[in-house]
C-alpha positions, 0 to 999 in steps of 0.5 A: 421903971425906966422914967426912974433911969432916965430921971437919975441920968438927968440929976447926974448930968446936971450935977456934972453941970455945975461941975464943969460950970465950975471949971468955965468960971475958974479957967486958967486959961481961955482954951480952958473956958472954951472946952467948959462951954462947949461940954456944958452946951453938950451936956444941956442938949442931952438934958433936952433930949432925956426931957423929950424922952421923958415928957414924950414931946418929939419937938424937943429933940428938934430944939436940941439939935437947933441948939447943937447948931448954934453950939457949934457955930458959937464954938467956931466963932470963939476959937476964931476969936481967941486965935485972931482977936477979932471976928472977921 
């Protein structure tokens, strides 16, 4: 029963992922695109965690944590680039 719930959650998050991807493509400003990309990163982390639960592979949780750290660093770098026009 729980696997059906997790599978339904995976399908719902994937559908939301495509909606946010559309916002990242269509966003009227760079800030909108940056927030959409950050939301995509969060949804991918959630999907990796759900995959770890569905497949009973706890190593995927480590991958999700590493992906979260990379996403955080990328968000900081992108914010700095938008604000200053350079990374250094």
